C-alpha positions as CSV (number, residue, x, y, z in Angstrom):
1,M,-5.7,-35.7,-96.4
2,Q,-4.0,-39.1,-97.2
3,I,-6.0,-42.4,-97.4
4,K,-4.0,-43.7,-94.6
5,D,-5.2,-41.0,-92.3
6,N,-8.8,-41.5,-93.4
7,E,-8.6,-45.2,-92.4
8,I,-7.0,-44.5,-89.0
9,H,-9.7,-41.8,-88.2
10,N,-12.5,-44.2,-89.4
11,F,-11.0,-47.0,-87.2
12,H,-11.0,-44.9,-84.1
13,I,-14.6,-43.6,-84.8
14,R,-15.8,-47.2,-85.2
15,N,-14.3,-48.2,-81.9
16,I,-15.8,-45.2,-80.1
17,L,-19.2,-46.0,-81.7
18,K,-19.1,-49.5,-80.3
19,K,-18.3,-48.2,-76.8
20,L,-21.3,-45.7,-77.1
21,E,-23.5,-48.5,-78.3
22,E,-22.6,-50.6,-75.3
23,K,-23.8,-47.7,-73.0
24,G,-26.9,-47.2,-75.0
25,L,-25.9,-43.8,-76.1
26,D,-27.0,-42.5,-79.7
27,A,-24.0,-40.1,-80.4
28,M,-21.2,-38.1,-78.8
29,L,-20.6,-34.3,-78.7
30,V,-16.9,-33.5,-78.9
31,A,-15.6,-29.9,-78.3
32,N,-12.0,-30.6,-77.3
33,F,-9.7,-29.4,-80.0
34,N,-7.2,-32.2,-79.6
35,N,-9.9,-34.9,-79.7
36,I,-11.4,-33.4,-82.9
37,Y,-7.9,-33.4,-84.4
38,Y,-7.3,-37.0,-83.2
39,L,-10.5,-38.1,-85.0
40,S,-10.5,-36.0,-88.2
41,G,-7.0,-34.4,-88.8
42,Y,-8.6,-30.9,-88.5
43,L,-7.2,-28.7,-85.6
44,S,-9.5,-25.8,-84.9
45,T,-8.1,-22.3,-84.4
46,S,-11.3,-20.9,-82.9
47,F,-14.1,-23.3,-82.0
48,A,-15.7,-26.5,-83.4
49,F,-18.1,-29.2,-82.4
50,M,-17.9,-32.7,-83.7
51,I,-20.9,-35.2,-83.5
52,I,-19.8,-38.7,-83.5
53,K,-22.4,-40.9,-85.0
54,E,-22.8,-43.3,-87.9
55,N,-22.1,-40.5,-90.3
56,P,-20.0,-38.1,-88.2
57,I,-19.9,-34.4,-88.8
58,I,-18.1,-31.3,-87.6
59,F,-19.8,-27.9,-87.1
60,V,-17.0,-25.4,-88.0
61,S,-16.5,-21.8,-87.3
62,G,-16.8,-19.6,-90.5
63,M,-13.3,-18.4,-90.1
64,D,-12.0,-22.0,-90.1
65,M,-14.0,-23.4,-93.1
66,E,-11.1,-23.3,-95.5
67,N,-8.7,-24.9,-93.1
68,A,-11.2,-27.7,-92.1
69,G,-12.0,-28.3,-95.7
70,N,-8.4,-28.9,-96.5
71,T,-7.5,-31.1,-93.6
72,S,-10.7,-32.9,-92.2
73,S,-11.2,-36.5,-93.2
74,I,-15.0,-36.3,-92.2
75,D,-17.8,-34.0,-93.4
76,I,-18.0,-30.5,-92.2
77,V,-20.7,-27.9,-92.0
78,K,-20.6,-24.2,-91.2
79,Y,-21.7,-23.5,-87.6
80,E,-24.6,-21.0,-87.4
81,S,-26.0,-21.4,-83.9
82,F,-26.6,-23.8,-81.0
83,D,-30.2,-23.8,-82.0
84,K,-29.3,-25.1,-85.5
85,M,-27.1,-27.8,-84.0
86,I,-29.8,-28.9,-81.7
87,E,-32.3,-28.9,-84.5
88,Y,-30.0,-31.1,-86.5
89,L,-29.5,-33.6,-83.6
90,K,-33.3,-34.0,-83.2
91,E,-33.8,-34.5,-86.9
92,E,-31.2,-37.3,-86.6
93,E,-33.4,-38.7,-83.7
94,I,-30.6,-38.4,-81.2
95,K,-32.0,-38.5,-77.7
96,S,-28.9,-39.6,-75.6
97,L,-25.7,-37.8,-76.0
98,A,-22.3,-38.7,-74.6
99,I,-20.1,-35.7,-73.5
100,E,-16.5,-35.2,-72.7
101,S,-15.6,-34.6,-68.9
102,D,-14.1,-31.2,-69.8
103,L,-17.1,-29.8,-71.6
104,T,-17.7,-26.3,-70.3
105,A,-20.7,-25.5,-68.2
106,N,-22.2,-23.0,-70.7
107,V,-22.1,-25.6,-73.6
108,Y,-23.5,-28.2,-71.3
109,E,-26.4,-26.0,-70.5
110,K,-27.3,-25.7,-74.2
111,F,-27.7,-29.4,-74.6
112,K,-29.5,-30.2,-71.3
113,D,-32.6,-31.3,-73.1
114,F,-30.8,-34.3,-74.1
115,N,-30.0,-37.3,-72.0
116,L,-26.4,-36.3,-71.2
117,E,-23.7,-38.7,-69.9
118,I,-20.0,-38.2,-69.4
119,S,-18.0,-40.7,-71.4
120,N,-14.4,-41.8,-71.4
121,A,-14.8,-43.4,-74.9
122,I,-12.3,-41.1,-76.6
123,S,-9.8,-41.0,-73.7
124,T,-9.9,-44.9,-73.5
125,E,-9.3,-45.1,-77.2
126,R,-6.4,-42.7,-77.1
127,M,-4.6,-44.7,-74.5
128,I,-3.7,-47.4,-77.0
129,K,-1.3,-46.0,-79.5
130,S,-0.9,-47.2,-83.1
131,D,2.5,-47.8,-84.7
132,D,2.1,-44.5,-86.5
133,E,1.4,-42.6,-83.3
134,I,4.3,-44.2,-81.6
135,E,6.5,-43.2,-84.6
136,K,5.4,-39.5,-84.2
137,M,6.1,-39.5,-80.4
138,L,9.7,-40.9,-81.1
139,K,10.1,-38.3,-83.8
140,A,9.2,-35.5,-81.4
141,T,11.6,-37.0,-78.8
142,D,14.4,-37.2,-81.5
143,I,13.8,-33.5,-82.4
144,A,14.0,-32.4,-78.8
145,H,17.1,-34.4,-78.1
146,K,19.0,-33.1,-81.2
147,S,18.1,-29.5,-80.4
148,L,19.4,-29.7,-76.9
149,L,22.6,-31.0,-78.1
150,E,22.8,-28.2,-80.7
151,L,22.1,-25.6,-77.8
152,D,25.2,-26.9,-75.9
153,V,24.3,-25.9,-72.4
154,R,27.9,-25.8,-71.1
155,S,29.0,-23.5,-73.8
156,K,26.1,-21.2,-73.0
157,Q,27.2,-21.1,-69.4
158,E,30.8,-20.2,-70.4
159,K,29.4,-17.3,-72.5
160,G,27.3,-16.1,-69.6
161,A,23.9,-16.8,-71.1
162,Q,20.7,-16.3,-69.1
163,E,18.0,-18.8,-68.4
164,W,15.4,-17.1,-70.5
165,E,17.8,-16.9,-73.5
166,C,18.5,-20.6,-73.4
167,A,14.8,-21.5,-73.1
168,Y,14.0,-19.2,-76.0
169,E,16.7,-20.5,-78.2
170,L,15.9,-24.1,-77.4
171,G,12.2,-23.5,-78.6
172,Y,13.7,-22.0,-81.8
173,L,15.9,-25.0,-82.4
174,M,13.1,-27.5,-82.0
175,R,11.0,-25.6,-84.5
176,R,14.0,-25.4,-86.9
177,N,14.4,-29.2,-86.5
178,G,10.8,-30.0,-87.5
179,A,8.5,-29.3,-84.5
180,S,5.4,-27.3,-84.9
181,V,5.5,-25.9,-81.3
182,E,6.8,-26.6,-77.8
183,S,4.8,-29.1,-75.8
184,F,4.7,-26.7,-73.0
185,D,6.6,-23.6,-71.7
186,T,10.3,-24.7,-71.5
187,I,11.8,-24.7,-68.0
188,F,15.4,-23.7,-67.7
189,A,16.3,-23.6,-64.0
190,S,19.8,-23.2,-62.5
191,G,21.4,-22.9,-59.1
192,P,18.9,-22.6,-56.2
193,V,15.8,-22.8,-58.4
194,S,16.9,-26.0,-60.0
195,S,15.1,-27.9,-57.2
196,L,11.8,-26.4,-58.2
197,P,9.8,-28.8,-60.3
198,H,8.2,-26.0,-62.3
199,S,10.5,-23.0,-62.2
200,T,10.1,-20.1,-64.6
201,P,13.2,-19.1,-66.7
202,R,14.7,-16.0,-65.2
203,Q,16.7,-13.1,-66.4
204,H,19.6,-14.5,-64.6
205,I,23.0,-15.9,-65.7
206,L,23.1,-19.8,-65.6
207,E,24.4,-21.1,-62.4
208,T,25.0,-24.8,-61.4
209,P,23.5,-27.3,-61.6
210,V,21.2,-26.8,-64.5
211,L,17.8,-28.5,-65.0
212,V,16.0,-28.4,-68.4
213,D,12.4,-29.6,-68.8
214,Y,11.4,-29.3,-72.3
215,G,9.5,-31.0,-75.1
216,C,8.1,-30.4,-78.6
217,K,5.0,-31.3,-80.7
218,F,5.4,-33.2,-84.0
219,E,2.2,-33.7,-86.1
220,G,0.1,-33.4,-82.9
221,Y,2.1,-35.6,-80.6
222,C,4.3,-34.4,-77.8
223,S,7.7,-35.3,-76.3
224,D,8.5,-34.5,-72.7
225,T,12.1,-34.7,-71.4
226,T,14.0,-33.6,-68.3
227,R,17.8,-33.2,-68.4
228,T,20.0,-32.3,-65.5
229,F,23.6,-31.0,-66.0
230,I,25.8,-31.8,-63.0
231,Y,29.1,-30.4,-61.9
232,T,30.3,-32.0,-58.7
233,E,30.9,-35.4,-57.3
234,R,28.1,-35.0,-54.9
235,Q,25.6,-34.1,-57.7
236,E,26.8,-37.1,-59.7
237,E,26.2,-39.4,-56.7
238,I,22.6,-38.2,-56.5
239,S,22.1,-38.4,-60.3
240,D,23.3,-42.0,-60.2
241,I,20.7,-42.7,-57.6
242,V,17.9,-41.1,-59.7
243,L,19.1,-43.0,-62.7
244,E,19.0,-46.3,-60.9
245,A,15.5,-45.6,-59.8
246,H,14.5,-44.5,-63.3
247,D,15.9,-47.7,-64.9
248,K,14.4,-50.1,-62.4
249,A,10.9,-48.5,-62.8
250,I,11.0,-48.8,-66.5
251,E,11.8,-52.6,-66.0
252,A,8.8,-52.9,-63.8
253,V,6.4,-51.6,-66.5
254,K,4.4,-54.4,-67.9
255,A,0.8,-55.0,-69.0
256,G,-1.5,-55.2,-66.1
257,V,1.0,-53.4,-63.6
258,K,-0.5,-50.4,-61.8
259,A,1.1,-47.0,-62.1
260,C,1.3,-46.8,-58.3
261,E,3.3,-50.1,-58.4
262,V,5.8,-48.7,-60.8
263,D,6.1,-45.5,-58.7
264,K,6.8,-47.7,-55.5
265,V,9.7,-49.3,-57.3
266,A,11.4,-46.0,-57.9
267,R,10.3,-44.5,-54.6
268,D,11.7,-47.6,-52.6
269,I,15.1,-47.2,-54.2
270,I,15.4,-43.5,-53.5
271,S,14.2,-44.2,-50.0
272,E,16.9,-46.9,-49.4
273,Y,19.6,-44.3,-50.2
274,G,18.0,-41.9,-47.6
275,Y,16.4,-39.5,-49.9
276,G,12.7,-40.7,-49.5
277,D,11.6,-37.3,-48.0
278,N,12.8,-35.6,-51.1
279,Y,10.7,-37.7,-53.5
280,I,7.8,-35.6,-54.6
């Protein structure tokens, strides 16, 4: 674990502790894998529980101890049981405990003797990206973009490739170019199903137009891109309308502007061209 990563994790933890203190909360229980990774550099492969307090600690599954020991920037201890965790919290004189909104009901029940309160301290902290985080997202985007160019969709069409083949190969290319995994299941949709926002790649030869919704993960940060391949003047006309709405919406993004206001900019442009009913 690099010193730079340690400093970043400590910075985020200190900010979260300030938020907890403002709410009168002693500590926070974290079970979400991505949140634990964000705060420690350790990505669980089974289960883990992090306690955010002055001296944070992660309770780690026995099968993950080696992995956690090699990657976590904060102290770890082997998980034995919920009773042992609760005993530890009481020894630390923790009475009020912040929890994540997605904590499962069965885990919630285990800690109901504490004063539990759902907290957005972590999600609020994660909203503001550091320069390092932005670089990782840009890298993920670059990898995805490069991989789609290498796939060469139009060439695949000429060769009679099927949707599922293209989706599979694009995932391979993103990994080969440095991604750890796809951000989500790649969508390759063509012909009549290209209008479906979340189509599933079919065992069907590529038709026209082609829509690709794809992304990859680089060092924990995701990209998410949609590309449409068009073939007729009519399709180009509609693509230009969407592009205009897209660009104007980006121009409208400023500090303090609500997401619904940005959405309205794009929605109004598409409506002006007579396609308002098609805006999902």
